[in-house]
N, C-alpha and C positions, 0 to 999 in steps of 0.2 A: 495362487495364492493370488487375491483379488484386491483392484487398482481403486489407486484409491477415490478417486474417481471417471469415470466417465473423457479417451485423452480424446478420442473421437467427435465427443458434443464441447466440450474443451477448447478445442482448435474452433471447433464455427465461432461458441462462445464470441472466441480472443480477433475474429475475424471480421466479425461485428463490430468491438470493438476502434477497432485500425480502420476500420469502412466509414467513423463515427465525420462527419466535416468542418464538422466545429466544436469549440468552448462550448458553447451554449446548446448541441446536439449529448452530445456526452452526458453533461451535466442531467440533462435528462431523460437521458436511457436510464444512468445506476437512479437513478431517484427513481423508477419507474421495475427497473431493479425487483432494487432494495429494500428488505421495512432500512426506516427511521432507524434505530439500528445498527446495524447491517453497514450504516453506509457511513454509523458513527465512528464505529471500530476499526472501517478502510481509514477515516480519514485521520482519526488520531495514532494510528500503528505511520500512515507516510508523514505528519510532522513530528513524529518522534521517530524518525532516518532525518529525517534535514535537522533534526537540535542534533542527535549527532554525529550526525555529519558535518555540521559546526562545531566541533568538540565541547558541546556538554555535559555537564555534569552530569550524574542518574538524579540526584536527585532534585535540581532543578529542568528540570525533564517529567520531574513525578508534580512538581507545582504547577510548570504551566500547561499540562497535559492532563491530569490528571492517570495517568499511566500506572498501571504497577508497576512494580519493578521489573513482576517476570513478563513482562509484554515487551517495559524495554530492553530487557536482555534475551528476549528470543527477535528482535528486529537488530539488535544491534549481530546475532548469530548473524543473520543471513545477509543484513551488510560487509559481515568479513569472509565467511564460507557458501555461502549461498550461490544463484546464477547470477549474483549482478542484476534486477532486473531496479531492485532501491537505484545502485549505482549511476544507470543509464539515465532512469531518468528527474532522477533533483541534479543528479548534469547535466540535462537536456535543457533546464527550467530556470536555472543556473540566468540570471541577468548583471 
């Protein structure tokens, strides 16, 4: 069975991201790497995760982010049963 993506190439990407030294470097990298549409989608999913973790209900998340209920549900599934990526990042940026 063919993998969804090349894990070795993905690891190289992740290593590059971890090696960034500032928020500005990260911003510049993602603006170069992604199309505006891709970046908007990632930002939207991240904001959905943040709002879900804050206990905001789906209907309010739709209003605030414009995300579909399918997207909200998918993000919620990742928060609940995924690899803990959203949870770790959201915990680390809490102020």
